[in-house]
MARFI-791309 format. One line per 3 residues: number of its first residue (from 1); their letters; for each residue x, y negated, z of N, C-alpha, C, CB. Coordinates in steps of 0.2 Angstrom, whole numbers. Atoms other than C-alpha are relative to their C-alpha. Glycine has a CB too. Layout:
<sites>
NUM	a	X/Y/Z/X/Y/Z/X/Y/Z/X/Y/Z ~ ...;
</sites>
This chain:
<sites>
1	mri	5/3/3/837/82/210/1/-7/-2/-4/0/4 ~ 1/8/3/837/65/200/-6/-3/3/0/-1/-8 ~ 4/4/-2/827/53/207/-4/-3/-5/3/-5/3;
4	dak	5/2/5/819/49/190/-2/7/-4/4/-5/-5 ~ 1/-7/4/818/67/185/-8/1/3/7/7/2 ~ 8/-3/-1/799/73/182/-1/6/2/-3/1/-6;
7	pst	0/-7/-3/792/85/193/-2/5/-5/-5/0/5 ~ 3/-6/4/788/101/187/-6/2/-2/2/5/2 ~ 6/-1/0/775/107/180/-6/5/3/0/0/-4;
10	ssy	2/-5/-4/772/121/191/-3/-3/7/5/4/1 ~ 2/5/-4/770/106/204/-6/-2/0/3/-3/0 ~ 6/4/3/756/98/194/-5/6/1/1/-3/-10;
13	rar	7/-5/1/746/115/192/0/1/9/2/9/-6 ~ 2/-3/-7/749/120/211/-4/-7/3/8/3/5 ~ 4/4/-2/742/102/216/-8/1/-2/2/-6/-3;
16	mmr	6/0/4/728/104/204/-4/5/3/2/2/-9 ~ 3/-7/-1/724/122/211/-2/-1/7/4/7/-1 ~ 2/1/-7/725/115/229/-7/-5/1/6/-1/3;
19	wll	5/2/0/712/103/226/-5/4/-1/1/-3/-3 ~ 5/-3/3/701/114/216/-2/7/6/3/3/-9 ~ 3/-7/-7/701/129/232/-2/-5/4/8/6/4;
22	wsv	2/4/-5/698/113/244/-8/0/-3/4/-7/1 ~ 8/1/4/682/109/232/-4/6/1/0/-2/-7 ~ 5/-7/-1/675/127/233/0/1/7/3/8/-3;
25	mfg	1/-2/-6/679/129/251/-4/-5/4/6/0/3 ~ 4/3/-3/671/113/257/-7/1/-3/2/-7/1 ~ 9/0/1/655/116/246/-2/5/2/-4/-1/-7;
28	lag	0/-5/-3/654/133/252/-2/0/5/3/3/1 ~ 1/-1/-6/655/130/269/-5/-7/1/7/0/5 ~ 6/4/0/642/114/267/-6/3/-2/0/-5/-2;
31	gal	5/-3/2/631/123/256/-3/7/6/3/2/-7 ~ 1/-3/-6/631/138/271/-2/-4/4/5/2/3 ~ 3/3/-6/627/126/284/-7/-2/-2/5/-6/2;
34	caf	7/4/1/612/118/275/-5/7/-5/2/-8/-6 ~ 2/-6/3/608/137/269/-2/-1/-8/-7/1/4 ~ 1/1/9/611/131/249/-7/-2/-1/2/8/-5;
37	shn	8/4/1/594/120/251/0/-7/3/-9/5/4 ~ -1/6/-2/591/103/254/-2/-2/8/-4/-4/-4 ~ 4/1/-6/580/103/270/1/7/5/-8/0/-3;
40	ggl	1/-5/-3/585/119/276/7/1/4/-3/6/-6 ~ -6/-2/-3/598/129/286/2/-2/7/5/-1/-3 ~ -2/2/-6/608/125/302/-1/-7/1/7/3/2;
43	ipi	0/8/1/613/107/297/-2/0/-5/5/-4/0 ~ 2/1/6/603/100/284/4/-5/-2/-6/-1/-1 ~ -5/5/4/611/89/270/-4/-7/1/0/2/-9;
46	nkn	3/7/0/606/71/277/5/-4/0/-4/-1/5 ~ -3/6/1/614/56/270/-1/-6/5/-2/-1/-6 ~ -1/6/-5/609/43/284/3/3/5/-6/-5/3;
49	lws	-3/-2/-7/615/54/298/8/1/-2/-5/6/3 ~ -7/-2/3/631/58/288/0/6/5/7/-7/2 ~ 0/-7/-1/628/77/293/6/3/-2/-6/4/-3;
52	lsy	-6/-3/0/642/89/294/-1/3/-8/0/5/7 ~ 1/-3/7/635/98/278/2/-6/-6/-10/4/-1 ~ 0/4/4/633/82/270/8/-4/-4/-5/-4/3;
55	clv	-4/3/0/650/77/272/6/5/-4/2/-3/7 ~ -4/-5/2/658/93/267/-2/1/-9/-1/6/5 ~ 2/-1/8/648/95/249/2/-8/-3/-10/1/-1;
58	tas	-2/5/4/652/75/246/9/2/0/-3/-8/4 ~ -6/2/0/669/79/249/3/5/-4/4/0/7 ~ 0/-6/3/669/97/239/-1/-5/-8/-8/6/3;
61	igf	1/3/7/662/85/224/6/-6/1/-10/-3/-2 ~ -5/5/2/676/71/227/6/5/-2/3/-6/8 ~ -5/-2/2/690/85/226/0/3/-7/3/4/4;
64	fiq	1/-3/7/682/91/211/2/-5/-6/-7/4/-1 ~ 0/6/5/682/75/203/9/-2/0/-6/-7/5 ~ -6/1/0/699/71/208/5/5/-3/2/-1/5;
67	avl	-3/-5/3/706/87/201/-1/-1/-9/-3/7/3 ~ 1/1/7/698/83/184/2/-6/-2/-6/1/-2 ~ -2/6/2/702/66/184/10/1/-1/-2/-6/6;
70	ffc	-7/-1/1/722/71/187/1/4/-6/2/4/5 ~ -2/-4/5/721/84/173/-2/-5/-8/-4/9/0 ~ 2/4/6/713/72/162/5/-7/-4/-6/-3/3;
73	vdl	-2/5/1/721/56/164/10/1/3/-5/-6/5 ~ -8/-1/-1/740/61/171/3/6/-3/1/-1/7 ~ -4/-5/3/745/78/164/-3/0/-7/-2/8/4;
76	knk	0/1/7/735/77/147/1/-5/-4/-5/2/0 ~ 1/7/3/734/59/144/-5/-1/-7/8/-1/-2 ~ 6/-1/3/717/62/136/-2/-9/1/-5/8/4;
79	wgg	5/5/-3/710/46/144/4/-6/4/-6/4/5 ~ -5/4/-2/719/30/151/-4/-2/6/2/-4/-5 ~ 4/3/-6/706/28/166/-2/-6/0/4/0/5;
82	rpl	4/4/0/698/15/161/-7/1/-2/2/-4/-1 ~ 0/6/-3/685/7/165/3/0/8/-7/-3/0 ~ -1/0/-8/690/13/183/6/-3/1/0/7/5;
85	yya	-7/4/-1/706/4/181/-2/-6/3/6/-1/-7 ~ 0/6/-2/700/-12/182/-5/-2/5/-1/-3/-5 ~ 4/1/-6/687/-10/195/5/1/5/-7/5/0;
88	gqn	-6/-2/-5/703/-4/205/4/-4/1/4/6/-2 ~ -5/6/-1/713/-19/203/-4/-4/5/2/-5/-8 ~ 4/5/-5/700/-28/214/-5/3/4/-3/-6/-3;
91	alf	8/-4/-3/689/-14/221/-3/-2/9/2/9/0 ~ 4/3/-6/689/-24/239/-5/-6/-1/5/-3/5 ~ 6/5/2/681/-39/230/-6/2/-4/3/-5/-4;
94	iyv	8/-2/2/668/-30/222/-3/4/3/-2/4/-6 ~ 3/-5/-7/665/-18/237/-4/-7/4/7/5/6 ~ 3/5/-5/662/-35/247/-5/-3/-4/5/-4/2;
97	gse	5/4/5/652/-44/233/-4/4/-1/3/-2/-7 ~ 6/-4/0/642/-29/230/-5/1/6/0/6/-3 ~ 4/-2/-7/636/-28/248/-3/-5/1/3/2/7;
100	llk	3/7/-2/634/-47/250/-6/-2/-4/5/-5/-1 ~ 3/2/5/625/-49/235/-6/6/-2/6/-3/-5 ~ 6/-6/2/613/-32/235/-5/-1/1/1/5/2;
103	rhf	8/2/-1/596/-41/239/0/-6/-5/-1/-4/8 ~ 1/8/4/600/-55/225/0/2/-8/8/-7/1 ~ -2/-2/7/596/-55/206/5/-3/-4/-6/-1/-3;
106	ply	2/-7/6/602/-49/193/2/7/4/6/-1/-7 ~ -4/-7/-3/610/-36/206/-6/4/3/6/-1/6 ~ 4/-2/-4/593/-33/214/-6/-1/-3/1/-1/6;
109	wpl	7/0/1/575/-28/207/-5/2/3/-2/1/-5 ~ 4/-3/-4/561/-27/217/-6/6/-3/-4/-7/2 ~ 4/-5/3/552/-9/213/-6/2/6/6/6/-3;
112	hap	5/-4/-4/536/-3/221/-1/6/-1/-6/-2/0 ~ 2/-9/1/536/16/225/4/1/-6/-9/2/-2 ~ -3/1/7/551/16/213/1/9/0/8/-7/0;
115	tht	-1/-7/1/554/33/205/8/1/1/-2/3/-7 ~ -10/-2/2/573/42/204/1/-2/-4/3/7/-2 ~ -1/2/8/572/37/186/2/-8/1/-7/1/-5;
118	qll	1/8/-1/569/19/190/8/-2/6/-9/-3/5 ~ -7/2/-3/583/19/204/6/3/-3/-1/3/8 ~ -7/-1/5/596/27/193/0/-4/-5/1/8/-4;
121	vth	-1/4/5/594/15/179/1/-9/5/-5/0/-6 ~ -2/6/-2/594/-1/190/7/1/4/-4/-2/4 ~ -5/-2/-4/608/7/202/8/-1/-7/-1/9/4;
124	aat	-1/-1/6/616/10/185/4/-6/-3/-5/1/-3 ~ 0/7/2/614/-7/178/5/-4/5/-8/-4/1 ~ -6/4/-6/622/-15/194/6/1/-1/0/3/6;
127	tli	-8/-2/0/637/-5/193/2/-2/-4/2/7/0 ~ -3/4/6/639/-11/175/1/-8/1/-4/1/-7 ~ -1/7/-1/638/-28/179/6/-2/5/-8/-3/3;
130	wla	-5/-1/-4/650/-26/194/7/2/-4/-3/6/4 ~ -5/-2/6/661/-17/180/3/-6/-4/-3/4/-4 ~ -1/5/5/659/-32/169/4/-6/4/-7/-3/-3;
133	vgv	-6/4/-5/668/-43/184/6/1/1/-1/2/6 ~ -7/-4/0/681/-31/187/5/-2/-7/-1/9/1 ~ -3/0/5/686/-32/170/1/-8/-3/-4/4/-5;
136	alh	-2/7/-1/684/-52/168/5/-3/5/-5/-2/1 ~ -5/2/-6/695/-54/184/7/3/-2/-2/3/8 ~ -7/-4/3/709/-42/174/1/-5/-6/-2/8/-3;
139	rkr	-1/5/6/707/-53/159/3/-7/1/-7/-2/-4 ~ -1/6/0/709/-69/169/5/1/5/-5/-4/2 ~ -6/-2/-4/724/-60/179/-1/-4/7/6/-1/-4;
142	ifi	3/1/-7/715/-63/195/1/8/4/-10/-3/0 ~ 1/-5/-6/719/-50/209/0/-1/6/4/4/-1 ~ 2/1/-5/711/-52/224/1/7/5/-5/-2/-2;
145	ti	-2/-5/-3/721/-41/237/1/-2/10/8/2/-4 ~ 0/2/-8/724/-41/257/7/1/1/-4/6/5;
</sites>
């Protein structure tokens, strides 16, 4: 096989099927541990403790998203991966910046007894601000790596 030869479609299909299989297996295992409820079962889903059921369910979601993105971006070329591409070029900088500045305006709005909707809006706005930082760094050709 030549080095520059493109892998066969069957290897792509096998990779996607493997990711989807892992997604289903982890999702079912995590769901079984928590009895398919939020606070029930042998090991309830608990983000703060990173319970086994939480890890399995989030891994399931991750494998599913990986398979969908691989299909859309790499196989079908329906999407170029932007804006995730820009954020990925300076991912460590964006992560460290968001952690260091997470309690400062304009990235933080004090909310008294916040609802889920308010939290979703504030976190989405913060994500968009950091995405804009990633785009700005890309346009200025600044890439911060280790």
